[in-house]
C-alpha positions as CSV (number, residue, x, y, z in Angstrom):
1,M,-1.3,22.0,19.8
2,S,1.9,20.2,19.6
3,L,2.2,17.4,16.5
4,N,2.3,14.6,19.3
5,A,-1.2,15.8,20.8
6,F,-2.9,15.7,17.2
7,R,-0.8,12.2,16.6
8,L,-2.3,11.0,19.8
9,E,-6.0,12.7,19.3
10,F,-6.0,11.2,15.4
11,E,-4.9,7.5,16.4
12,R,-7.5,7.8,19.1
13,H,-10.2,8.6,16.7
14,V,-8.8,6.0,13.9
15,A,-9.2,3.4,16.8
16,I,-13.0,4.0,17.3
17,V,-13.8,3.7,13.5
18,E,-12.1,0.4,12.9
19,Q,-13.5,-1.1,16.0
20,A,-17.0,-0.1,14.6
21,L,-16.3,-1.3,11.0
22,E,-15.2,-4.5,12.5
23,Q,-18.5,-5.1,14.0
24,L,-20.5,-4.6,10.2
25,D,-20.8,-7.4,7.8
26,D,-20.7,-6.6,4.5
27,A,-24.4,-6.1,4.0
28,Q,-24.6,-3.4,6.9
29,L,-21.7,-1.6,5.3
30,L,-24.3,-0.7,2.5
31,Q,-27.1,0.2,4.5
32,A,-28.6,3.4,5.9
33,P,-28.9,3.6,9.4
34,Y,-31.8,6.1,9.1
35,P,-34.0,7.1,6.3
36,G,-32.5,9.4,3.6
37,G,-28.9,9.0,5.9
38,S,-25.8,7.6,4.3
39,T,-24.3,4.0,4.1
40,V,-21.5,3.3,6.4
41,T,-19.6,2.7,3.0
42,A,-20.2,6.6,1.8
43,L,-19.1,7.6,5.3
44,L,-15.7,6.0,4.9
45,T,-15.3,6.8,1.2
46,H,-15.8,10.4,2.3
47,I,-13.5,10.2,5.1
48,S,-10.7,8.5,3.5
49,S,-11.1,11.2,0.4
50,F,-11.2,14.1,2.9
51,L,-8.0,13.0,4.6
52,T,-6.0,12.2,1.3
53,A,-7.0,15.6,0.2
54,R,-6.2,17.7,3.4
55,F,-3.1,15.9,4.0
56,A,-1.1,15.2,0.8
57,D,1.6,17.8,0.6
58,L,-0.1,19.8,3.5
59,R,2.1,22.4,3.0
60,F,2.3,23.2,-0.6
61,V,-1.0,22.2,-2.1
62,D,-4.3,23.9,-1.9
63,S,-6.5,20.6,-0.7
64,N,-9.7,22.3,-2.2
65,Q,-8.1,22.2,-5.6
66,R,-8.2,18.0,-6.1
67,P,-9.7,17.6,-9.4
68,W,-10.5,13.7,-8.5
69,R,-12.5,15.1,-4.8
70,N,-16.2,15.0,-5.4
71,H,-18.5,15.5,-2.2
72,A,-21.8,14.0,-3.8
73,S,-20.1,10.9,-5.6
74,D,-18.3,10.1,-2.1
75,L,-21.5,10.2,-0.3
76,A,-23.6,7.9,-2.9
77,S,-20.7,5.5,-3.5
78,I,-21.3,1.4,-3.4
79,K,-17.8,0.0,-3.0
80,S,-17.0,-3.6,-1.3
81,R,-15.5,-3.9,1.5
82,A,-11.9,-4.1,0.1
83,I,-12.1,-1.3,-1.8
84,V,-13.1,1.1,1.1
85,R,-10.6,-0.3,3.6
86,A,-7.7,0.2,0.5
87,E,-8.7,3.5,0.7
88,W,-8.8,4.0,3.9
89,E,-5.5,2.4,4.5
90,V,-4.1,5.2,2.0
91,A,-6.0,8.0,3.5
92,L,-4.0,6.8,7.2
93,A,-0.8,6.5,5.5
94,T,-1.2,10.3,3.5
95,V,-1.8,11.7,7.3
96,R,1.1,9.4,9.1
97,S,3.5,10.4,6.2
98,E,3.0,13.9,6.0
99,L,3.1,14.2,10.1
100,A,6.3,12.2,10.1
101,G,7.7,15.2,7.9
102,L,6.5,18.0,10.2
103,L,8.2,19.3,13.1
104,D,6.7,21.7,16.2
105,S,8.6,24.6,14.4
106,D,6.3,24.3,11.3
107,L,3.3,24.6,13.3
108,N,3.3,28.7,12.4
109,A,4.3,27.9,8.5
110,K,1.3,29.5,6.3
111,I,-0.6,26.7,4.3
112,R,-3.3,27.7,1.5
113,L,-6.9,26.7,2.0
114,G,-8.8,28.1,-0.9
115,A,-9.1,31.7,-0.8
116,Q,-7.7,31.7,2.7
117,Q,-4.2,31.7,4.3
118,I,-3.9,29.6,7.7
119,T,-1.2,28.4,9.6
120,V,-0.4,24.6,9.9
121,D,-1.7,24.4,13.5
122,E,-5.0,25.8,12.6
123,G,-5.3,23.7,10.0
124,L,-4.6,20.8,11.9
125,S,-7.0,22.0,14.4
126,R,-9.6,22.2,11.7
127,F,-9.0,19.0,10.2
128,G,-8.7,17.0,13.4
129,T,-12.2,18.2,14.5
130,H,-13.8,17.2,11.2
131,F,-12.2,13.9,11.4
132,A,-13.4,13.6,15.1
133,Y,-17.1,14.7,13.7
134,H,-16.8,11.7,11.0
135,A,-15.6,9.3,13.1
136,G,-18.6,9.9,15.8
137,Q,-21.0,9.4,12.3
138,V,-19.4,6.0,11.5
139,V,-20.0,5.0,15.4
140,L,-23.7,6.3,16.0
141,S,-24.4,4.5,12.3
142,A,-23.1,1.3,13.4
143,R,-24.6,1.3,16.9
144,A,-28.0,1.9,15.1
145,L,-27.8,-0.9,12.4
146,L,-26.4,-3.8,15.4
147,T,-29.1,-2.9,18.1
148,T,-28.3,-5.0,20.4
149,R,-25.2,-7.0,19.1
150,W,-23.1,-3.6,19.3
151,K,-20.4,-4.2,21.5
152,S,-18.7,-1.4,23.8
153,L,-15.7,0.1,22.1
154,Q,-12.1,-0.9,24.0
155,S,-9.2,1.8,24.9
156,Q,-6.7,-0.3,22.6
157,P,-6.4,0.0,18.7
158,L,-7.3,-3.3,16.8
159,R,-3.7,-3.1,15.5
160,R,-0.8,-1.4,15.6
161,P,-0.3,1.7,13.1
162,L,2.0,1.9,10.7
163,E,5.0,3.9,11.3
164,H,6.1,5.9,8.3
165,V,9.7,7.4,8.0
166,Q,11.8,9.3,5.5
167,I,15.1,7.5,4.5
168,A,17.8,8.6,2.3
169,G,17.9,7.5,-1.5
170,P,20.7,8.4,-4.2
171,F,18.3,10.8,-5.8
172,G,16.5,12.3,-2.6
173,P,14.3,11.1,-0.1
174,I,12.4,8.0,0.1
175,G,9.1,7.6,2.2
176,V,8.8,4.1,3.9
177,A,5.9,2.6,5.4
178,L,6.8,-0.1,8.6
179,A,4.6,-2.7,10.0
180,L,5.8,-3.8,13.0
181,P,5.0,-7.4,14.6
182,K,4.6,-8.2,18.2
183,G,7.7,-8.3,20.4
184,P,10.9,-6.4,20.9
185,G,13.0,-8.0,18.0
186,P,15.1,-8.1,16.4
187,H,12.6,-9.7,13.8
188,P,12.9,-11.4,10.4
189,T,11.8,-9.0,7.6
190,V,10.1,-8.7,4.6
191,L,10.8,-6.3,1.9
192,I,7.4,-5.4,-0.2
193,G,8.0,-4.0,-3.9
194,Q,4.9,-1.7,-4.7
195,E,2.8,-2.3,-8.3
196,G,3.2,-0.1,-10.7
197,L,-0.4,1.6,-9.4
198,G,1.8,2.9,-6.2
199,V,2.0,1.9,-2.7
200,T,-1.7,1.0,-2.8
201,G,-4.0,0.3,0.0
202,H,-4.1,-3.2,-0.4
203,L,-0.2,-3.4,0.0
204,L,-0.6,-1.3,3.0
205,G,-3.1,-4.0,4.4
206,L,-0.8,-6.7,3.2
207,A,2.0,-5.4,5.4
208,H,-0.4,-5.6,8.5
209,R,-0.8,-9.4,7.3
210,F,2.9,-9.9,7.4
211,A,3.4,-8.3,10.9
212,A,0.4,-10.2,12.2
213,A,2.5,-13.5,10.7
214,G,5.7,-12.0,12.5
215,Y,7.7,-10.2,10.1
216,L,8.7,-6.5,9.9
217,A,7.1,-5.5,6.9
218,V,9.0,-2.7,4.7
219,I,7.3,-1.0,1.7
220,P,9.2,2.2,0.0
221,D,7.2,4.6,-1.8
222,L,9.2,4.8,-5.1
223,Y,6.7,7.4,-6.0
224,S,7.8,9.5,-3.0
225,R,9.0,12.6,-5.1
226,D,6.8,12.1,-7.8
227,L,4.4,15.2,-7.1
228,A,2.4,14.6,-10.2
229,R,1.3,10.8,-8.8
230,R,0.6,12.2,-5.3
231,N,-2.1,14.5,-6.9
232,L,-3.9,11.7,-8.5
233,H,-6.5,9.3,-6.4
234,E,-5.7,5.7,-6.3
235,S,-9.1,4.9,-8.0
236,E,-8.1,7.0,-11.1
237,V,-4.9,5.4,-11.3
238,Q,-6.4,2.2,-11.1
239,A,-8.9,2.7,-13.6
240,H,-7.0,4.5,-16.3
241,L,-3.0,2.9,-16.2
242,P,-4.1,0.4,-18.5
243,L,-5.0,2.9,-21.1
244,A,-1.4,4.0,-20.9
245,R,-0.4,0.7,-22.5
246,Q,-2.2,0.8,-25.4
247,A,-0.9,1.3,-28.7
248,D,-3.0,4.9,-29.0
249,P,-3.9,6.2,-25.5
250,A,-5.6,9.2,-27.2
251,A,-7.9,7.2,-28.8
252,A,-8.9,4.8,-26.0
253,I,-9.5,8.3,-23.7
254,A,-11.7,9.6,-26.3
255,A,-13.9,6.6,-26.2
256,L,-14.3,7.1,-22.6
257,P,-17.4,8.8,-21.0
258,Q,-17.0,12.3,-21.0
259,D,-16.8,12.8,-17.3
260,Q,-14.1,10.1,-17.2
261,Q,-11.7,11.7,-19.7
262,A,-10.2,14.5,-17.6
263,A,-9.2,12.0,-15.2
264,A,-7.7,9.3,-17.8
265,K,-5.6,12.4,-19.3
266,R,-4.0,13.2,-15.8
267,V,-3.1,9.5,-15.4
268,V,-1.9,8.8,-18.7
269,S,0.3,12.0,-18.8
270,W,1.5,11.0,-15.6
271,F,2.6,7.7,-16.6
272,K,4.4,8.7,-19.5
273,T,6.5,11.4,-18.2
274,R,7.6,9.5,-15.1
275,E,11.5,9.6,-14.1
276,T,11.8,5.9,-14.0
277,V,15.9,5.6,-13.7
278,S,15.7,5.7,-9.7
279,Y,13.1,3.0,-8.8
280,Q,15.6,0.2,-8.7
281,S,18.4,2.3,-6.9
282,D,15.8,3.4,-4.4
283,F,14.6,-0.1,-3.7
284,A,18.1,-1.3,-3.1
285,A,18.5,1.8,-0.9
286,T,15.7,0.7,1.2
287,L,17.3,-2.8,1.4
288,N,20.7,-1.2,2.6
289,W,18.5,0.7,5.3
290,I,16.8,-2.2,6.6
291,L,19.9,-4.2,7.2
292,H,21.2,-1.6,9.3
293,R,18.1,-1.4,11.7
294,E,18.8,-2.6,15.0
295,D,15.2,-4.2,14.9
296,V,16.0,-6.6,12.2
297,Q,18.1,-10.0,11.8
298,P,20.1,-8.8,8.8
299,E,20.5,-12.5,7.9
300,H,16.7,-13.2,7.8
301,V,15.6,-10.4,5.4
302,A,13.0,-11.4,2.4
303,A,11.6,-9.6,-0.4
304,I,8.5,-10.2,-2.4
305,G,7.0,-8.1,-5.2
306,F,3.8,-7.8,-7.5
307,S,4.0,-7.2,-11.1
308,F,6.3,-3.8,-11.5
309,G,7.5,-4.6,-7.9
310,G,8.1,-8.5,-8.9
311,G,10.3,-7.2,-11.5
312,L,12.3,-5.1,-8.6
313,V,12.7,-8.0,-6.6
314,S,14.4,-9.8,-9.5
315,Q,16.8,-7.5,-10.3
316,L,17.5,-7.2,-6.4
317,A,18.0,-10.9,-6.4
318,A,19.9,-11.1,-9.8
319,V,22.6,-8.9,-8.5
320,G,23.4,-11.2,-5.5
321,A,21.5,-9.2,-2.9
322,P,21.9,-10.2,0.6
323,L,18.2,-12.0,0.9
324,A,17.4,-14.9,2.7
325,A,14.5,-15.4,0.0
326,A,12.8,-13.7,-2.8
327,V,9.3,-14.0,-4.1
328,V,7.9,-12.6,-7.6
329,V,4.3,-12.6,-8.3
330,Y,3.7,-12.0,-11.9
331,G,6.3,-9.7,-12.3
332,T,9.2,-9.9,-15.0
333,L,12.1,-12.5,-14.1
334,P,15.6,-12.2,-15.1
335,T,17.3,-13.3,-17.9
336,V,19.4,-16.2,-17.7
337,E,22.4,-13.9,-18.5
338,Q,21.1,-11.2,-15.8
339,S,20.7,-14.0,-13.3
340,A,24.5,-15.0,-12.6
341,A,25.2,-14.0,-9.4
342,L,21.7,-14.8,-8.1
343,R,21.6,-17.1,-4.9
344,S,18.2,-16.6,-3.2
345,P,15.7,-19.2,-2.8
346,L,13.1,-18.0,-5.4
347,L,9.6,-18.5,-5.7
348,G,7.4,-16.9,-8.3
349,H,3.6,-17.3,-8.7
350,F,2.2,-16.2,-12.0
351,A,-1.0,-15.7,-13.9
352,G,-2.4,-18.1,-16.4
353,T,-3.1,-15.8,-19.3
354,D,0.6,-13.7,-19.0
355,P,2.7,-15.4,-22.0
356,V,5.2,-12.9,-22.6
357,I,6.4,-13.2,-18.4
358,N,5.7,-16.8,-18.2
359,A,7.8,-17.4,-21.2
360,A,10.9,-16.9,-19.2
361,I,10.1,-19.4,-16.5
362,P,11.8,-22.6,-18.0
363,A,15.0,-20.7,-19.2
364,L,15.6,-19.7,-15.8
365,Q,14.7,-22.7,-13.9
366,A,17.1,-24.7,-15.9
367,A,19.7,-22.1,-15.5
368,L,19.4,-22.0,-11.6
369,S,18.9,-25.6,-11.4
370,A,22.1,-26.2,-13.0
371,R,23.6,-24.0,-10.0
372,N,21.5,-25.7,-7.4
373,V,19.9,-22.4,-6.7
374,E,16.1,-23.1,-5.5
375,F,13.5,-21.8,-8.0
376,S,10.1,-22.9,-7.4
377,A,7.3,-21.5,-9.9
378,T,3.4,-21.9,-10.2
379,I,1.3,-21.1,-13.1
380,H,-2.5,-20.5,-11.7
381,P,-4.6,-21.7,-14.5
382,G,-7.5,-18.8,-15.9
383,T,-6.0,-15.9,-13.5
384,K,-5.2,-12.4,-15.0
385,H,-2.2,-10.5,-14.1
386,G,-2.9,-8.5,-11.0
387,F,-5.3,-11.5,-9.9
388,F,-3.8,-11.0,-6.2
389,N,-5.1,-7.7,-5.2
390,D,-8.7,-8.0,-4.0
391,T,-9.6,-4.5,-5.1
392,R,-9.4,-5.3,-8.5
393,S,-12.3,-7.3,-11.0
394,I,-9.4,-9.4,-12.1
395,Y,-9.1,-10.7,-8.2
396,D,-9.4,-14.5,-8.0
397,P,-9.7,-15.3,-4.5
398,A,-8.9,-19.2,-4.7
399,A,-5.4,-18.3,-6.4
400,A,-4.8,-15.5,-3.8
401,E,-5.1,-17.7,-0.9
402,R,-2.9,-20.3,-2.6
403,V,0.2,-17.3,-2.9
404,W,-0.8,-16.4,0.3
405,N,-0.2,-19.8,1.9
406,S,2.8,-20.7,-0.4
407,T,4.4,-17.3,0.4
408,L,4.3,-17.7,4.4
409,T,5.5,-21.5,4.1
410,F,8.4,-20.5,1.9
411,L,9.3,-17.6,4.2
412,A,9.0,-19.7,7.0
413,S,11.5,-22.4,5.5
414,H,14.2,-19.9,4.4
415,V,13.6,-16.9,7.0
416,Q,12.2,-17.7,10.3
417,A,13.6,-21.3,10.6
418,R,16.8,-19.7,10.0
419,S,16.0,-17.4,12.8
420,A,15.1,-20.1,15.1
421,Q,18.2,-22.0,14.1
422,Q,20.1,-18.8,14.8
423,R,18.4,-18.1,18.3
424,A,19.1,-22.2,19.1
425,A,23.1,-21.9,18.2
426,G,23.4,-18.7,20.4
């Protein structure tokens, strides 16, 4: 089969799964439709695990050897809708990103699957058939749970798939995900800075939210060239990354249950050995690429970042990058000395229990105010660092909603309003 034929068939089954899931409430996701059967949550966990395992470095990594993959635990999983949807987003991004890097001429290349050597073409055929089988399981389960409330599936997908491309960076190729809004463009645009966890399913879902609000959303994967990170599962990184920041990570790992220690060691080892020198340059290179796209309004580009990504946005704005607006969510702010070239209107949202980051707010506010540069900062009492991410235990839905609404208002004022004025002037 051609790559295009595989893409079309893959997206058709993605649409089938998403339309079935859309009809189920949170309780139904955790119900088994048949005695002894799997819940829809378990099925989706298994599908996401399968796709991520098979397609991450399809041509170079034996996908049967993922240390994090466990069929039994997948099919027994009990997770919230936010978590299973985040894992689903990562799985879709993994497939689409890998396909974006393939050519039809690669179809005869050999890949390793356990003890077997098969072609890429045969692998896609096998994996596509397996995915279609599981998509059918989800549909049948949803129909059984909904009975007369089941709605027939439509030919159109619920949302436009994220696009994945590779762009040139100063240190090598950068994988970039794009969520496109409706309409022909050119569009106001939001550059999203990833968390230290990586380009999570939560952030990929956020890109869809920005697209629904009328923005072209762009997320560069600053770990694109990091093979060690690509062989970690998002759930492993989220669970064990805090250990890497402790004074004695080895002791913290030793205190974990035995069955978690291997994963924790992999995460801590990855984090301690990352090549961090390229991150800010890759982020800036992505902005430069955005500014030269024909479907982008180059004077109406904003950036938003969370935690590590917030620091990336801070530094980008601090060097005078041409941003119409910048939003930092519990990220490190630039120092007063670093901010001399900052001209972009700046919005900050910070956790209540984040004293080191928050200590920089008053001095920066005073310095920017003296130069008539807008900077609005809100500290959300009772929240912890990471509270915007709905897949984490520290998620605060009320504070997250305030951040989202404030961000949309801020962008409407500084990005979309300018776009409207420019169109009127033209």
